[in-house]
N, C-alpha and C positions, 0 to 999 in steps of 0.2 A: 440714606433718605433724604432729602431737606427739611431738614424742618424751618423753613422759612416758607410763607406763603407764597403757591406760583400761580401766577397769572393766568385765569382761564382764558384761551384762545380759540376765536370764531371756532365754531363746527364746519369744517368741508364738507361743501356740496355731496350728494350720490351721484355715482357718474350714471347719467342719464342716457337713453339712446339719443342717436343724433336725427335728427326731424330734417326730410330729406324732402322734396315736392310728393305732390301725389301721385304723379308717373312713376317716380322712379322707386327702387326695393329701400327698404329703411337699411343704415347701418349702423353697428353701434361704431361710438368711438372708444380709439384705441385703449385700452389700462394704462392708466400712466403710473403703474404701482405706487402712489403714496396714499393710497387709502387700501384697506383690506375688501376682496368681496363681499357685500351683502349675504353670501352665505356663511363665512367665516367669522362674522362679526355675529350673525345668531346662534352660533355654536358656541361660543365664547360668552353668549349672556345667558345660552341654557345651564349653563355650571354652576352659573350665580356664586361658589364660594371656590375661594381656593388659599391656598397657604405661601407668607412672605416668608422666606428665612434669609436672615441675615448674620453672620458670621467673619468671624476672621481674628489674624493675633491680636487683636485690641481687647478680645474676651478676654485677657490676664490681669487689663486693668480694670474691667467693669464699668469703662468710660464707654460714652458711646463714639459710636463708628465717623471714623472722620473729622469729625466737628471739635472730636476730643486733642486733634492733633495739635502740637505747640509750633505752629509757622503761618506766615499768611498764606490765605486762602487763593492761591494761583500767584495770575504775574499779570502784568499790563492790563488791558484792558477787559481782563476776565476775571480780574482778582476781586473776591469778597472780603469785606470788610471782619475784622475779628478772628479770633484763635483760638486755642483750646487750652488746658492746663497740664497737656501734659507732655513736656519738654520733646524736642521736635527728634534731639538725637535719641530718645529713650523709643517715643511711637513708632520710627521707622525704622525698631534694629527688634521692635518685639518679636520678628518671625522669626529670626536666629536663635530664639530658646524656645517658640510656639511648638510642642509637638504632642496635638491630639492622641492619647493612647488610645481612647474607648470611643472615635470614631464609626462610626459606621450609616451609609447613607440609606440602606437597607428599610434602620428604625426608624431614622424622619422621616419617608417615604410611607412606612405603615403606620408612621401617627397620622400625617395627614389622610390615608385613606381611612383609621380609625373615626377621626374629625367630620368624614361624609366629603373633605373636600375634594374636588375635582382636577385641580391643575398647581404645582407650587412655583412660584416666583422664585429662582433658586437668587444671589447676589455674587458676582463672580468679580466685582470689580468696584469698588468705592470710588470718594471723592478724594480718598487717601492713596491712590494710585496700586494699592497692592492684588495682584492678582492669584486666582484659587485653582488658576489650569492652566496648563503647560504651554504658554505664550513661546513662540519665538522670540518676539520683539523686543522684552527688556526683562530683565533677572531678577527681578524686583517680583517676585510670586515664589507660591509654595512648593514650588520644585524646585528652587532657585540652586545654586552651587553654595550660596550662604543660607538655605532655610535648613533649618534644624531639622524638618518631618520628612523635604522630598517627595509629595505626593500629590497627585493631579487627582484636587477631590473635584473639578467638575464634570471628569469620566466616572465618579461612584455614580455622580450625581444623577448624567445623565442616565449608566446602566440600570441604576434601582429604578425609577422613572419608569422607562422603556419597558423594564421587565414588568410594571406592575400594573401598566396601562394608566399613568397619571401624567398627565401632559406637563408638559414642561417649558416655561418662557425664562428666560435670560433677562434678571435686572444688570444692565453693565452702566455704571457712571461716562458719561460722555467728558463732564468737565474732570479733569486730572490737576490737584494742585499741588502736585510731585514733579510731575515731568517738566524740564527744563526749558522746551520750548512751548508750551502751554501759555495760550495770550500774549505773545514776545511777537517783535518781526520774525520769528521763526515758526508762528504757528502752522505754515502751509507744512510743516516737517510732520506736526503733532496731527494735524486733519491725516495724513495717508498713515499713524502709525494707528490711531481711533477708526480707521477703515478696515488695516490690516488685521487688529485685532477682531472687531466684529465678523468679519472673512473667516477669520481662522474660526472659531466658535460656533460659525455655522458651515461650516466645509469639516470639523471634526470629532462631531459629537453627535451624528444622526440628525434624526425630526427634532427640530426644535418649534416648538406653537407660538411661541412670542417674542417681542422682546420690550423690555419696563426703561426705558431714559429714562434722565431724570436732570432736575436744575432747569431746564428750559433755553434758554437762550433765543438767536435770530436763527434761522437757516444756513445764512454763512458764515457762522460759527462752527461749522459744525458739516459742512457739502453736502445738508440734508438731504435734499434733490437727490444727488446720486448714490448720496449714502443707500436711502431706503431701495431706488429702485435696482441696487446692487444688493441687497439683501433679498427682496421676494428675488429675483432671479435664480439666487441660491433656495430659495423655499419659501416659495410664491404662498402657501398659507399663513405667513404671520401675519398676527395680530401685533400692531403696537401702539403706544399711547403716546401722548398728548405733550411730552418734555425733551421735544431732540427738533425745536424751533419750526415743525408744521404741527399741523391741526392731529396728527394721528387720527386711531378709530376710537379712541375714549378718554374722558376725563378722568382727572385722577385727584378727589381732595383727598387730604391731606392730615389723617389725626379728627376727622368730622365726617359726617352725615350727608351725602348728596340732596342735592334738590331733589324733590318729584321731577319727571323729565322723560317723557316720550320717545324724543326723538332724537337727543345726543345720547352714547350710553357712556357710561360713567364705573368707573368704581374706587369702592373708599378703600384706602388702606391705613391700617390701623395698628398700631401696637398690642398686642395680650397684656406688656406690663405697661413703663413708663416711659422706655427708650427703643432704639430700636434694637441696639447689642446688647448683649448681656449685660445684666446688672444684679449684684449678688442681693437678695432678700428682699428684692422689688414688688411693687404691691402690682399685681396682677387684678384683670377685671376676673368677676364672678359671673356666674353661671347665667344670673340671671340679664347682666349686662351683655355678656355676648351676645344671646339670644334674641336680648331688643336692635342690638347693633345689627343681626342679621337680616331677622326680617324686616326691620325699618329700611333696610336700602333692597329688598327686593321689593315691599311696599313699591317704594319708589322708584322702583324700575332698574336698582345697578345691583353688581358685585361686590363683594364682600373675599379682602385680605389681607387676612389677619396674622399679625407675625408672632413665628417665634424665633428665639435668639440660642443658639447652644451655649453650653457652658465652655469653660477653655479646653477638657476635655474631650469634646467632642458629641456629649451627649444632652438630648435634650431635657433642661430641666423637668424630672419626675412632676412635680405640680405642675408645671406646663404642660404635660403632656397628658394629663388624668383631667385639664380643663379640656383641650382638642377632646377626646375622648367624651367626657359627657356631652358634651357639644353632639359629634356624632351618635351619639343614643339617640340626643332627641331629632337627630335629622332621620335614622330609620323607622322611626312612630310618622312623624310627620314631612318628611322631604317632600312628599309627593305636591307641599302646597308653597315649597319652592324652587324644586329645582326645575327649569321649561319652563319656570309665568312667565310671568310679564305683571311690571306693574299696573295697580289701578282698579276697575277705574275708581276709585274712591281711595283718598291718601288724608291724612289725622295726623295729631301728636302723638298721643301713645296707642294708634290703632292704624292699623294701612289692612291692604288690600291686594291679594294676586290671584292674578287669573291663567285659566288654560283652557281650552275649546270650550265647554257651556256651561264651566263652574267657576263660582268668583270663592275665595276662600277668605272669612273675613277674621283677621288676628287682632286680637283684643289685649293689648299689653297692661293696660291698666284700665280699670274701669273709672270712669265718673258717673255715679248716680244708678241708677237701678236698671237701665235701660242705655241700651247705642243706638243713636238714630243716622240712618242714611239715607242721602236723597235718593226721589224715587225713580227708577227707570224703565225703556217703554217695554224691556221683557218683562213675561211671568216668570215666579219664581215656581217650578212645578215639584220639590225637591228640596228640604235640608236636612242637614244631621250636626253632630257639635264633637266635631272630630275628636278632639280630646277626652271623652267619654262622656255620658250624663245626657241632658235631655236640654232641650233649647225650646225657647218657642219665637218664631218670626210671624211678622203680620205685615204686608205687605197691602200700601193703600194710593193712590194716586199723589198724596202730599208724601212719602214718605215711608221707608221700612225700618221698622222697629224690631228688635231683637234685644231680648232678655232670657238672661241664663243664670239658674238658682245661685245662690252664692256656694255652697258644697259643691258645685261642679265646677265654678271656675279654679283657674288653671292660674298659678302664680308666674309659671315663666309665660304662657301663652293660652289665651281660650280662642282655640278653633272653630268657627262659626262654617260651614261648606252650602254654600248656597249652590244650588241646580236651577238655570235659566230653559228657556225653553227654544233658544236660540244661543248664539258664538258670544262668548263676551267681550268679545275683542275690540266691537265696533260699539261699544257703551264708554259715551265721552266722560271726562274726569269731572269730580267734583268733589270736593270738601266734607268731611263727615259732617251733619248739621248739629251731635251730640260733643262736638269738638272744641278745644280752647277757641274762644275770640279774640284772643291776641295776636295765635296764630299764626305767621306771616303778615301781620297789619304793617301797616307806616310805624316807625318809632319816629323819636327826636329825642333829642337832651342840652341839659343846660350846660354841657361841658363832656370832651369827650377826649382821651389820649393823643400827646400829639404823633404827627407823622414822623415816619412810614412806620415805628412800632403800632401805633393807631387803629389802622388799618386792618388788624387782625382785633379790634375793640369795636365793633363800631353799636350802634345800639341797636338796631337790626339782628345784632347777635343773642339780644337777648329776648328773643320773639321768632328763633328758626329751628325749635324743636331738637338743636344738639347740645346736650349739657357738659359738650366739652368746649364750646365756644360759652364769648358771653359779651354783653358791653361792661368799660370801665372810665374812668373819668382822668382828667390831670390830676399827675400825682401829687403838685402840691397847695389842694386844697382838701376839705372835711366834710362841702356837704355839695349835691349834685338832684339834679331830679333827669329820671325819664318819663318821657310820655307816651301813650301808643293810642291810637286813632284806630277804633274800630270800624270805621268805613260808615256806621251807620248805628244809630239810638238804639242797643241792645240790652234785654232782662241779664242779670247775674248777680249770683251769691258764692261763691266761692273763689278763691285766686290760692293759685301756688307760686311759691319764689323760692327758686335755688340760689344760693350766692356762693359759690367755693371758698374756699378758707376763712370764713365766718370772721370777717371783718367790720361788718357795720355795728355800733353800736346808739344806734337809733334810727328808726325810720315809722314813715307812716305811707301809707296805699289810700289813695283819695279818688274820687270820681268826680267829675264835672258835673253842676247843676247848675244852668242857667249863667250867670259870669261869674261863679264862687266855684270852689274844689269842698268836699263832703268827704270828711277819713271815715274813712271801711275798714280797717284796723291800723294797727301802731303796737312798735314794741321796743326795746332796747337793744332785738338781736334777731337777726335772721338764720343762719346758715343756710346749711347743703340741704335738707327737707323741711319745709314751713309750708303752713296752710290755713286756711281759716276761713270760716263763715261768718255769716253778716247778714239780713235780714236783703229780700231782692232788691235792688236799684235798678233804673234804668238809664244809661248815660251811654257817649260816643265816646268819651275821654280818661283814660287810667292812668292816673299819676302816679309812681312810689319815687316819692322823696328819701333820698338817704341824708341824714340830719349829722352826724357826724360818723368818724370812721378811724379805726387805725391807721391806716395807708388804703390807698383807692384801694375799693377792693373791686370783686367782679361776679356781675350779677348775670349768672348765666344762663336763667329765664327768668321766664312774668310770666302767669297765665290766668284768664279768667274764664269763669263756665258757666253757660248759660241756668237759669234754673229751671227746673223737669217738674 
């Protein structure tokens, strides 16, 4: 996987019927094969949840795949600066002693099925160039003459997926930092190599449902138009992501949540632990964190591809397998609120909604106060129930929808209220949840930001985007700075939550602007991961967090204030 930010590419317009004169019959524009058909995209969205699986000889080191290789990352104009800490002569020869004696593709697929995942994204080649299939175009592969194992992993994975009815998507990194022609004056030979390998994968392993490229680039870097057309000539049903120089069919926010978007399909790719390939004693996400991410993706109209990384012997680590099974157990009960739904109509920070037919599913991941307040809708709620068990109260008026659930019936993972309408939920316009954070998605500015290019990953807006994995930080050579949020209009609030990863702040105050001055709402020596404060209700349009002192530049992941109820 690319651990850098991937620039979002503008969406490719859907293919529309060609308008002819009123006297002539309408004719469809020929399919250029650069985008999947709407039916293919819709079927992919229906699945909502997939497994990403990254594996290779690098598992022997416990370091990150590709990026830990101690050599320049490519050549010529395609070279990426930096190199990893594993010496290249060690990294490139790991396959000569890698012999996974407990590999079982059926076990991998069964874990995905147990997790409720509908597709598997299997890595066959990363930026390091090593191939986990029997390519005829290089000996640097799991079946190569010097490989200790001599096994076609892709063949086993494809067979297991096809037997189990699990959709199979191939991850293939078109960059290859080891290939001698890559990025050089002989790059045309590398393009031929790339196209040849993609052709092998789409010819020799049965039905493939999608292709997942990486690192982006320009269409000319990979001859992408010709590549896509060749791919869909072989397998017309392919769905392809946005990282091969063309818009493709969906965006791929990495290690972060995508934004609410009803127009452009997207998929968050995220690790269960802290890196893509296996790491011993890695910290993995809790079940609560996994459900939060899955529900938020569905509520924002996106998919989730959650990564696992088998150990050197080929087995998925038992605690990771158990986490996936726990997710699957939850989906067995509540999957109807996730699968084949679309996001909205309401969106928010710790609450989300999904919809299907005449039903809206309201997911409350964290309660703020005693009631959840939703915007009004033109349709009538004719029935409601608490899908997660217990009782709820729902009151609909011309001003809002008010939902209350007794504390004893609220669920730690997700409280789901099912609303049945007197008509389709699909035509309701999206709107933000009324009782949501007042700072969520609002304009944020700061007195200092981290210098570019790294600073693009730590902008002020990331402190109010609802994603705890992102955040704002400032220049490393200063000890104090401020972050200011414009609520858009005067609002009354009495509660604040701040999440500061790594616990670096050693003095802060939260303020609201009153007239020409600032009033302090709360202050203290530290913030840490989970800070919350209540204060007398105050009405203001601008909120400011002032960092007074810090060990080194901190990461303010989220800053939210909530209206008085």
